[in-house]
A tleap script that builds the chain and sets N, CA, C and O, in Angstrom:
source leaprc.protein.ff14SB
mol = sequence {
  NMET LYS LYS ILE GLU VAL ILE GLY SER THR
  VAL ASP PHE PHE GLU PHE ASP ASP GLY GLU
  THR LYS VAL PHE THR PHE ASP SER SER THR
  CYS LEU PRO PRO GLU PRO MET VAL ASN ALA
  MET CYS GLY LEU LYS LEU LEU THR LYS GLN
  ASN GLN ARG LEU GLU MET VAL ASN HIE LYS
  PRO PRO LEU GLY LEU PHE PRO LYS VAL GLU
  ALA ASP PHE ASN TYR GLU VAL VAL GLU LEU
  ASP ASN THR GLY LYS VAL LYS VAL THR PHE
  THR LYS LYS GLU ASP ALA LYS ASN SER THR
  ASP PHE THR GLN THR SER CYS ALA CGLY
}
set mol.1.N position { 91.413 -18.660 167.633 }
set mol.1.CA position { 90.870 -18.376 166.338 }
set mol.1.C position { 89.583 -18.065 166.727 }
set mol.1.O position { 88.993 -18.774 167.543 }
set mol.2.N position { 88.918 -16.765 166.073 }
set mol.2.CA position { 87.701 -16.104 166.333 }
set mol.2.C position { 86.945 -16.049 165.111 }
set mol.2.O position { 87.472 -15.464 164.164 }
set mol.3.N position { 85.756 -16.575 164.956 }
set mol.3.CA position { 84.882 -16.421 163.650 }
set mol.3.C position { 84.435 -15.071 163.597 }
set mol.3.O position { 84.077 -14.542 164.650 }
set mol.4.N position { 84.402 -14.448 162.549 }
set mol.4.CA position { 84.112 -13.013 161.941 }
set mol.4.C position { 83.027 -13.194 160.931 }
set mol.4.O position { 82.855 -14.215 160.264 }
set mol.5.N position { 82.273 -12.046 160.880 }
set mol.5.CA position { 81.402 -11.795 160.030 }
set mol.5.C position { 82.005 -11.172 158.772 }
set mol.5.O position { 82.634 -10.119 158.880 }
set mol.6.N position { 81.851 -11.750 157.610 }
set mol.6.CA position { 82.432 -11.134 156.213 }
set mol.6.C position { 81.141 -10.817 155.386 }
set mol.6.O position { 80.441 -11.716 154.920 }
set mol.7.N position { 80.910 -9.687 155.255 }
set mol.7.CA position { 79.765 -9.246 154.246 }
set mol.7.C position { 80.035 -9.813 152.994 }
set mol.7.O position { 81.088 -9.615 152.387 }
set mol.8.N position { 78.922 -10.658 152.505 }
set mol.8.CA position { 78.889 -10.985 151.083 }
set mol.8.C position { 79.812 -12.568 150.875 }
set mol.8.O position { 80.003 -13.088 149.776 }
set mol.9.N position { 80.210 -13.035 151.966 }
set mol.9.CA position { 80.878 -14.358 152.040 }
set mol.9.C position { 79.874 -15.486 152.095 }
set mol.9.O position { 78.769 -15.328 152.612 }
set mol.10.N position { 80.272 -16.637 151.551 }
set mol.10.CA position { 79.388 -17.915 151.579 }
set mol.10.C position { 79.962 -18.866 152.375 }
set mol.10.O position { 79.466 -19.992 152.421 }
set mol.11.N position { 81.087 -18.537 153.108 }
set mol.11.CA position { 81.802 -19.454 154.002 }
set mol.11.C position { 82.202 -18.703 155.256 }
set mol.11.O position { 82.335 -17.481 155.319 }
set mol.12.N position { 82.373 -19.524 156.200 }
set mol.12.CA position { 82.787 -19.094 157.499 }
set mol.12.C position { 84.281 -18.356 157.401 }
set mol.12.O position { 85.164 -18.931 156.764 }
set mol.13.N position { 84.515 -17.241 157.957 }
set mol.13.CA position { 85.775 -16.487 158.026 }
set mol.13.C position { 86.212 -16.506 159.455 }
set mol.13.O position { 85.415 -16.288 160.368 }
set mol.14.N position { 87.478 -16.765 159.650 }
set mol.14.CA position { 88.139 -16.656 161.162 }
set mol.14.C position { 89.312 -15.488 161.070 }
set mol.14.O position { 89.823 -15.142 160.005 }
set mol.15.N position { 89.570 -15.072 162.057 }
set mol.15.CA position { 90.788 -14.450 162.353 }
set mol.15.C position { 91.613 -14.708 163.524 }
set mol.15.O position { 91.062 -15.160 164.528 }
set mol.16.N position { 92.880 -14.477 163.523 }
set mol.16.CA position { 93.716 -14.874 164.659 }
set mol.16.C position { 94.967 -14.112 164.398 }
set mol.16.O position { 95.272 -13.774 163.254 }
set mol.17.N position { 95.862 -13.774 165.675 }
set mol.17.CA position { 97.120 -13.050 165.654 }
set mol.17.C position { 98.031 -13.935 165.405 }
set mol.17.O position { 97.977 -15.026 165.973 }
set mol.18.N position { 99.143 -13.605 164.418 }
set mol.18.CA position { 100.441 -14.344 164.342 }
set mol.18.C position { 101.534 -13.563 164.661 }
set mol.18.O position { 102.221 -13.035 163.786 }
set mol.19.N position { 101.774 -13.434 165.955 }
set mol.19.CA position { 102.749 -12.398 166.387 }
set mol.19.C position { 102.056 -10.924 166.053 }
set mol.19.O position { 100.984 -10.650 166.591 }
set mol.20.N position { 102.617 -10.102 165.265 }
set mol.20.CA position { 102.406 -8.767 164.854 }
set mol.20.C position { 101.397 -8.808 163.814 }
set mol.20.O position { 100.731 -7.800 163.578 }
set mol.21.N position { 101.234 -9.839 163.201 }
set mol.21.CA position { 100.279 -9.939 161.974 }
set mol.21.C position { 98.876 -10.395 162.373 }
set mol.21.O position { 98.854 -11.282 163.226 }
set mol.22.N position { 97.663 -9.941 161.900 }
set mol.22.CA position { 96.559 -10.205 161.921 }
set mol.22.C position { 96.242 -11.085 160.722 }
set mol.22.O position { 96.431 -10.656 159.584 }
set mol.23.N position { 95.775 -12.280 160.943 }
set mol.23.CA position { 95.607 -13.273 159.990 }
set mol.23.C position { 93.922 -13.646 159.896 }
set mol.23.O position { 93.247 -14.112 160.814 }
set mol.24.N position { 93.449 -13.299 158.503 }
set mol.24.CA position { 92.123 -13.828 158.172 }
set mol.24.C position { 92.208 -15.021 157.358 }
set mol.24.O position { 93.116 -15.112 156.532 }
set mol.25.N position { 91.197 -16.118 157.530 }
set mol.25.CA position { 91.387 -17.267 156.953 }
set mol.25.C position { 89.952 -17.813 156.518 }
set mol.25.O position { 88.979 -17.615 157.245 }
set mol.26.N position { 89.862 -18.404 155.491 }
set mol.26.CA position { 88.758 -19.043 155.188 }
set mol.26.C position { 89.018 -20.406 154.333 }
set mol.26.O position { 90.136 -20.617 153.863 }
set mol.27.N position { 87.961 -21.308 154.151 }
set mol.27.CA position { 88.262 -22.508 153.400 }
set mol.27.C position { 87.124 -22.539 152.280 }
set mol.27.O position { 85.935 -22.621 152.589 }
set mol.28.N position { 87.543 -22.472 151.026 }
set mol.28.CA position { 86.401 -22.720 150.023 }
set mol.28.C position { 86.802 -23.985 148.950 }
set mol.28.O position { 86.509 -24.061 147.756 }
set mol.29.N position { 87.500 -24.860 149.706 }
set mol.29.CA position { 87.720 -26.114 148.930 }
set mol.29.C position { 86.679 -26.803 148.644 }
set mol.29.O position { 86.802 -27.624 147.735 }
set mol.30.N position { 85.565 -26.694 149.224 }
set mol.30.CA position { 84.371 -27.418 148.678 }
set mol.30.C position { 83.332 -26.862 148.157 }
set mol.30.O position { 82.231 -27.396 148.024 }
set mol.31.N position { 83.680 -25.612 147.798 }
set mol.31.CA position { 82.686 -24.632 147.070 }
set mol.31.C position { 82.829 -24.710 145.447 }
set mol.31.O position { 83.898 -24.812 144.846 }
set mol.32.N position { 81.649 -24.648 144.914 }
set mol.32.CA position { 81.761 -24.539 143.558 }
set mol.32.C position { 81.860 -22.971 142.789 }
set mol.32.O position { 81.467 -21.943 143.340 }
set mol.33.N position { 82.384 -23.015 141.593 }
set mol.33.CA position { 82.581 -21.755 141.277 }
set mol.33.C position { 81.141 -20.954 140.882 }
set mol.33.O position { 80.284 -21.526 140.208 }
set mol.34.N position { 80.984 -19.712 141.325 }
set mol.34.CA position { 82.219 -18.820 141.489 }
set mol.34.C position { 82.414 -18.470 142.756 }
set mol.34.O position { 83.113 -17.478 142.969 }
set mol.35.N position { 81.818 -19.234 143.911 }
set mol.35.CA position { 82.073 -18.870 145.230 }
set mol.35.C position { 83.424 -18.771 145.699 }
set mol.35.O position { 83.725 -17.864 146.475 }
set mol.36.N position { 84.347 -19.687 145.274 }
set mol.36.CA position { 85.842 -19.160 145.903 }
set mol.36.C position { 86.483 -17.611 145.487 }
set mol.36.O position { 87.189 -16.862 146.162 }
set mol.37.N position { 85.957 -17.455 144.138 }
set mol.37.CA position { 86.220 -16.130 143.722 }
set mol.37.C position { 85.374 -15.004 144.734 }
set mol.37.O position { 85.964 -14.072 145.282 }
set mol.38.N position { 84.235 -15.196 144.848 }
set mol.38.CA position { 83.456 -14.201 145.513 }
set mol.38.C position { 84.075 -14.201 147.162 }
set mol.38.O position { 84.259 -13.136 147.751 }
set mol.39.N position { 84.304 -15.276 147.673 }
set mol.39.CA position { 84.874 -15.289 149.012 }
set mol.39.C position { 86.152 -14.670 149.210 }
set mol.39.O position { 86.470 -14.172 150.290 }
set mol.40.N position { 87.039 -14.689 148.001 }
set mol.40.CA position { 88.302 -14.287 148.102 }
set mol.40.C position { 88.173 -12.733 148.048 }
set mol.40.O position { 88.714 -12.026 148.898 }
set mol.41.N position { 87.523 -12.287 147.137 }
set mol.41.CA position { 87.116 -10.917 147.046 }
set mol.41.C position { 86.681 -10.276 148.276 }
set mol.41.O position { 87.184 -9.224 148.672 }
set mol.42.N position { 85.808 -10.857 148.849 }
set mol.42.CA position { 85.314 -10.448 150.384 }
set mol.42.C position { 86.413 -10.567 151.279 }
set mol.42.O position { 86.586 -9.626 152.053 }
set mol.43.N position { 87.170 -11.512 151.327 }
set mol.43.CA position { 88.257 -11.551 152.333 }
set mol.43.C position { 89.485 -10.521 151.937 }
set mol.43.O position { 90.286 -10.177 152.806 }
set mol.44.N position { 89.582 -10.082 150.676 }
set mol.44.CA position { 90.770 -9.114 150.363 }
set mol.44.C position { 90.370 -7.686 150.787 }
set mol.44.O position { 91.206 -6.839 151.100 }
set mol.45.N position { 88.948 -7.456 150.778 }
set mol.45.CA position { 88.594 -6.183 151.500 }
set mol.45.C position { 89.053 -5.830 152.833 }
set mol.45.O position { 89.181 -4.674 153.235 }
set mol.46.N position { 89.330 -7.041 153.595 }
set mol.46.CA position { 89.731 -7.053 154.773 }
set mol.46.C position { 91.058 -6.390 155.087 }
set mol.46.O position { 91.321 -5.770 156.117 }
set mol.47.N position { 91.865 -6.612 154.040 }
set mol.47.CA position { 93.386 -6.258 154.066 }
set mol.47.C position { 93.429 -4.936 153.918 }
set mol.47.O position { 93.167 -4.519 152.790 }
set mol.48.N position { 93.709 -4.099 154.815 }
set mol.48.CA position { 93.871 -2.487 154.822 }
set mol.48.C position { 95.322 -2.129 155.281 }
set mol.48.O position { 95.804 -1.070 154.880 }
set mol.49.N position { 95.967 -2.863 156.012 }
set mol.49.CA position { 97.228 -2.619 156.504 }
set mol.49.C position { 98.350 -3.574 156.131 }
set mol.49.O position { 98.126 -4.684 155.647 }
set mol.50.N position { 99.516 -3.119 156.364 }
set mol.50.CA position { 100.562 -3.988 155.905 }
set mol.50.C position { 100.855 -5.185 156.899 }
set mol.50.O position { 101.495 -6.150 156.482 }
set mol.51.N position { 100.488 -5.153 157.952 }
set mol.51.CA position { 100.586 -6.291 158.817 }
set mol.51.C position { 99.306 -7.007 159.072 }
set mol.51.O position { 98.843 -7.257 160.185 }
set mol.52.N position { 98.763 -7.322 157.867 }
set mol.52.CA position { 97.547 -8.234 157.736 }
set mol.52.C position { 97.866 -9.252 156.447 }
set mol.52.O position { 98.568 -8.931 155.488 }
set mol.53.N position { 97.201 -10.558 156.622 }
set mol.53.CA position { 97.290 -11.367 155.457 }
set mol.53.C position { 95.831 -12.300 155.439 }
set mol.53.O position { 95.121 -12.595 156.400 }
set mol.54.N position { 95.712 -12.544 154.428 }
set mol.54.CA position { 94.521 -13.358 154.136 }
set mol.54.C position { 94.914 -14.950 153.548 }
set mol.54.O position { 95.552 -15.114 152.508 }
set mol.55.N position { 94.535 -15.799 154.197 }
set mol.55.CA position { 94.765 -17.201 154.060 }
set mol.55.C position { 93.628 -18.047 153.361 }
set mol.55.O position { 92.642 -18.276 154.062 }
set mol.56.N position { 93.636 -18.518 152.134 }
set mol.56.CA position { 92.770 -19.165 151.521 }
set mol.56.C position { 92.946 -20.608 151.004 }
set mol.56.O position { 93.735 -20.921 150.112 }
set mol.57.N position { 92.085 -21.491 151.693 }
set mol.57.CA position { 92.227 -22.816 151.261 }
set mol.57.C position { 91.547 -23.389 150.150 }
set mol.57.O position { 90.331 -23.396 150.341 }
set mol.58.N position { 91.899 -23.878 149.046 }
set mol.58.CA position { 91.120 -24.041 148.021 }
set mol.58.C position { 91.389 -25.443 147.318 }
set mol.58.O position { 92.390 -26.054 147.693 }
set mol.59.N position { 90.671 -25.949 146.435 }
set mol.59.CA position { 90.949 -27.234 145.816 }
set mol.59.C position { 91.933 -26.822 144.733 }
set mol.59.O position { 92.408 -27.798 144.152 }
set mol.60.N position { 92.337 -25.726 144.335 }
set mol.60.CA position { 93.252 -25.546 143.427 }
set mol.60.C position { 93.276 -24.174 143.397 }
set mol.60.O position { 92.353 -23.438 143.746 }
set mol.61.N position { 94.657 -23.750 142.852 }
set mol.61.CA position { 94.967 -22.349 142.748 }
set mol.61.C position { 93.839 -21.391 141.901 }
set mol.61.O position { 93.385 -21.885 140.869 }
set mol.62.N position { 93.463 -20.293 142.228 }
set mol.62.CA position { 92.229 -19.478 141.615 }
set mol.62.C position { 93.037 -18.730 140.395 }
set mol.62.O position { 93.238 -17.520 140.500 }
set mol.63.N position { 93.445 -19.358 139.381 }
set mol.63.CA position { 94.172 -18.624 138.470 }
set mol.63.C position { 93.449 -17.557 137.809 }
set mol.63.O position { 94.147 -16.764 137.178 }
set mol.64.N position { 92.192 -17.369 137.821 }
set mol.64.CA position { 91.375 -16.355 137.288 }
set mol.64.C position { 91.146 -15.089 138.222 }
set mol.64.O position { 90.564 -14.053 137.900 }
set mol.65.N position { 91.709 -15.384 139.408 }
set mol.65.CA position { 91.536 -14.180 140.523 }
set mol.65.C position { 92.832 -13.405 140.496 }
set mol.65.O position { 92.787 -12.206 140.772 }
set mol.66.N position { 94.023 -13.996 140.180 }
set mol.66.CA position { 95.281 -13.417 140.198 }
set mol.66.C position { 95.262 -12.333 139.401 }
set mol.66.O position { 95.466 -11.262 139.971 }
set mol.67.N position { 95.071 -12.312 138.221 }
set mol.67.CA position { 95.261 -10.954 137.281 }
set mol.67.C position { 94.159 -9.949 137.810 }
set mol.67.O position { 94.435 -8.777 137.557 }
set mol.68.N position { 93.033 -10.139 138.452 }
set mol.68.CA position { 92.264 -9.217 138.926 }
set mol.68.C position { 92.708 -8.429 140.268 }
set mol.68.O position { 92.093 -7.429 140.635 }
set mol.69.N position { 93.573 -8.832 140.818 }
set mol.69.CA position { 94.030 -8.316 142.211 }
set mol.69.C position { 95.688 -8.102 142.047 }
set mol.69.O position { 96.157 -7.317 142.872 }
set mol.70.N position { 96.541 -8.629 141.198 }
set mol.70.CA position { 97.879 -8.333 141.451 }
set mol.70.C position { 98.366 -7.020 141.390 }
set mol.70.O position { 99.510 -6.807 141.794 }
set mol.71.N position { 97.646 -6.063 140.928 }
set mol.71.CA position { 98.181 -4.686 141.182 }
set mol.71.C position { 98.072 -4.157 142.583 }
set mol.71.O position { 98.697 -3.138 142.877 }
set mol.72.N position { 97.270 -4.818 143.533 }
set mol.72.CA position { 97.226 -4.403 144.879 }
set mol.72.C position { 97.664 -5.435 145.916 }
set mol.72.O position { 97.892 -5.118 147.084 }
set mol.73.N position { 97.774 -6.676 145.452 }
set mol.73.CA position { 98.175 -7.768 146.401 }
set mol.73.C position { 99.011 -8.759 146.050 }
set mol.73.O position { 98.814 -9.295 144.959 }
set mol.74.N position { 100.011 -9.171 146.809 }
set mol.74.CA position { 100.940 -10.218 146.582 }
set mol.74.C position { 100.296 -11.495 146.823 }
set mol.74.O position { 99.425 -11.511 147.692 }
set mol.75.N position { 100.519 -12.364 146.323 }
set mol.75.CA position { 99.999 -13.872 146.619 }
set mol.75.C position { 100.908 -14.931 146.490 }
set mol.75.O position { 101.782 -14.859 145.626 }
set mol.76.N position { 100.824 -15.901 147.225 }
set mol.76.CA position { 101.765 -17.044 147.296 }
set mol.76.C position { 100.909 -18.421 147.483 }
set mol.76.O position { 100.035 -18.648 148.319 }
set mol.77.N position { 101.409 -19.261 146.476 }
set mol.77.CA position { 100.431 -20.594 146.518 }
set mol.77.C position { 101.266 -21.610 147.034 }
set mol.77.O position { 102.415 -21.682 146.600 }
set mol.78.N position { 100.839 -22.471 147.962 }
set mol.78.CA position { 101.497 -23.685 148.569 }
set mol.78.C position { 100.697 -24.877 148.643 }
set mol.78.O position { 99.668 -24.728 149.301 }
set mol.79.N position { 100.863 -25.885 148.209 }
set mol.79.CA position { 100.275 -27.328 148.124 }
set mol.79.C position { 100.363 -27.798 149.443 }
set mol.79.O position { 101.376 -27.760 150.142 }
set mol.80.N position { 99.115 -28.302 149.800 }
set mol.80.CA position { 98.946 -28.750 151.278 }
set mol.80.C position { 99.288 -30.214 151.286 }
set mol.80.O position { 98.641 -30.871 150.470 }
set mol.81.N position { 100.088 -30.827 151.962 }
set mol.81.CA position { 100.439 -32.122 151.822 }
set mol.81.C position { 99.419 -33.128 152.067 }
set mol.81.O position { 98.689 -33.096 153.058 }
set mol.82.N position { 99.365 -34.086 151.099 }
set mol.82.CA position { 98.439 -35.088 151.016 }
set mol.82.C position { 96.854 -34.887 151.253 }
set mol.82.O position { 96.056 -35.668 151.770 }
set mol.83.N position { 96.639 -33.566 150.703 }
set mol.83.CA position { 95.196 -33.235 150.880 }
set mol.83.C position { 94.558 -32.855 149.552 }
set mol.83.O position { 93.347 -32.655 149.450 }
set mol.84.N position { 95.433 -32.760 148.516 }
set mol.84.CA position { 94.986 -32.240 147.162 }
set mol.84.C position { 94.584 -30.900 147.194 }
set mol.84.O position { 93.988 -30.450 146.215 }
set mol.85.N position { 94.876 -30.002 148.423 }
set mol.85.CA position { 94.281 -28.838 148.264 }
set mol.85.C position { 95.666 -27.700 148.369 }
set mol.85.O position { 96.826 -28.048 148.590 }
set mol.86.N position { 95.240 -26.429 148.171 }
set mol.86.CA position { 96.370 -25.553 148.033 }
set mol.86.C position { 95.869 -24.354 149.139 }
set mol.86.O position { 94.679 -24.166 149.392 }
set mol.87.N position { 96.868 -23.654 149.692 }
set mol.87.CA position { 96.828 -22.584 150.539 }
set mol.87.C position { 97.169 -21.394 149.858 }
set mol.87.O position { 98.304 -21.331 149.387 }
set mol.88.N position { 96.405 -20.448 149.719 }
set mol.88.CA position { 96.804 -19.309 149.012 }
set mol.88.C position { 96.775 -18.002 149.978 }
set mol.88.O position { 95.765 -17.527 150.497 }
set mol.89.N position { 98.161 -17.508 150.110 }
set mol.89.CA position { 98.267 -16.352 151.223 }
set mol.89.C position { 98.581 -15.018 150.400 }
set mol.89.O position { 99.500 -14.884 149.591 }
set mol.90.N position { 97.578 -13.998 150.791 }
set mol.90.CA position { 97.614 -12.684 150.202 }
set mol.90.C position { 98.113 -11.814 151.271 }
set mol.90.O position { 97.910 -11.949 152.477 }
set mol.91.N position { 98.861 -10.811 150.615 }
set mol.91.CA position { 99.113 -9.548 151.519 }
set mol.91.C position { 99.075 -8.348 150.590 }
set mol.91.O position { 99.361 -8.473 149.399 }
set mol.92.N position { 98.751 -7.279 151.082 }
set mol.92.CA position { 98.699 -6.009 150.535 }
set mol.92.C position { 99.853 -5.307 150.088 }
set mol.92.O position { 100.711 -4.999 150.916 }
set mol.93.N position { 99.998 -4.986 148.768 }
set mol.93.CA position { 101.442 -4.458 148.354 }
set mol.93.C position { 101.613 -3.008 149.203 }
set mol.93.O position { 100.676 -2.321 149.611 }
set mol.94.N position { 102.866 -2.758 149.341 }
set mol.94.CA position { 103.280 -1.518 149.878 }
set mol.94.C position { 102.846 -0.281 149.028 }
set mol.94.O position { 102.494 0.837 149.405 }
set mol.95.N position { 102.965 -0.776 147.833 }
set mol.95.CA position { 102.706 0.566 146.837 }
set mol.95.C position { 101.485 0.242 146.049 }
set mol.95.O position { 101.344 0.521 144.859 }
set mol.96.N position { 100.475 -0.465 146.919 }
set mol.96.CA position { 99.137 -0.856 146.261 }
set mol.96.C position { 98.500 0.533 145.480 }
set mol.96.O position { 98.713 1.654 145.942 }
set mol.97.N position { 97.787 0.340 144.384 }
set mol.97.CA position { 97.272 1.381 143.688 }
set mol.97.C position { 95.829 1.492 144.095 }
set mol.97.O position { 95.127 2.437 143.735 }
set mol.98.N position { 95.348 0.382 144.948 }
set mol.98.CA position { 93.896 0.546 145.207 }
set mol.98.C position { 93.003 0.543 144.158 }
set mol.98.O position { 91.986 1.235 144.112 }
set mol.99.N position { 93.418 -0.319 143.220 }
set mol.99.CA position { 92.570 -0.337 141.741 }
set mol.99.C position { 91.816 -1.542 141.608 }
set mol.99.O position { 91.166 -1.772 140.588 }
set mol.100.N position { 91.868 -2.399 142.668 }
set mol.100.CA position { 91.030 -3.675 142.378 }
set mol.100.C position { 89.847 -3.427 142.392 }
set mol.100.O position { 89.462 -2.685 143.295 }
set mol.101.N position { 88.915 -3.912 141.481 }
set mol.101.CA position { 87.620 -3.722 141.387 }
set mol.101.C position { 86.892 -5.138 142.105 }
set mol.101.O position { 86.787 -6.193 141.479 }
set mol.102.N position { 86.468 -4.976 143.367 }
set mol.102.CA position { 85.952 -6.209 143.986 }
set mol.102.C position { 84.628 -6.510 143.655 }
set mol.102.O position { 84.031 -7.271 144.417 }
set mol.103.N position { 84.031 -6.056 142.645 }
set mol.103.CA position { 82.761 -6.477 142.181 }
set mol.103.C position { 82.968 -7.598 140.756 }
set mol.103.O position { 82.052 -8.103 140.108 }
set mol.104.N position { 84.205 -7.746 140.573 }
set mol.104.CA position { 84.742 -8.703 139.585 }
set mol.104.C position { 84.847 -10.056 140.132 }
set mol.104.O position { 85.872 -10.401 140.721 }
set mol.105.N position { 83.880 -10.824 139.978 }
set mol.105.CA position { 83.932 -12.027 140.907 }
set mol.105.C position { 83.337 -13.253 139.946 }
set mol.105.O position { 82.660 -14.171 140.407 }
set mol.106.N position { 83.648 -13.143 138.724 }
set mol.106.CA position { 83.304 -14.208 137.772 }
set mol.106.C position { 84.547 -14.837 137.490 }
set mol.106.O position { 85.556 -14.139 137.391 }
set mol.107.N position { 84.601 -16.167 137.336 }
set mol.107.CA position { 85.846 -17.016 137.140 }
set mol.107.C position { 86.592 -16.956 135.836 }
set mol.107.O position { 87.731 -17.401 135.692 }
set mol.108.N position { 85.881 -16.379 134.898 }
set mol.108.CA position { 86.716 -16.142 133.662 }
set mol.108.C position { 87.972 -15.234 133.923 }
set mol.108.O position { 87.883 -14.150 134.499 }
set mol.109.N position { 89.094 -15.737 133.477 }
set mol.109.CA position { 90.219 -14.987 133.474 }
set mol.109.C position { 90.174 -13.752 133.029 }
set mol.109.O position { 91.193 -13.061 133.023 }
savepdb mol mol.pdb
quit
């Protein structure tokens, strides 16, 4: 796993290869709003190809984020055992409209 610089983020981001897939990951579980949304938007900008995914660890599902990005990104939420945290995995949709406004980082749904 290699640390990478992600412009505008407030947490460390890392990348690694999972077979043919490039994975970007970050942990915002100790951040206060709006940092998880800010970091997610920064990370989603990294997804430019189909063989990439973004993994976000957070203290809860970022429900305000999903409507802002669902036109361009698929997401899956999994509870992490015995941690009280969730992992949200994002992938770019094949038919993405590229309409996500990455400046929309407020927490209000």
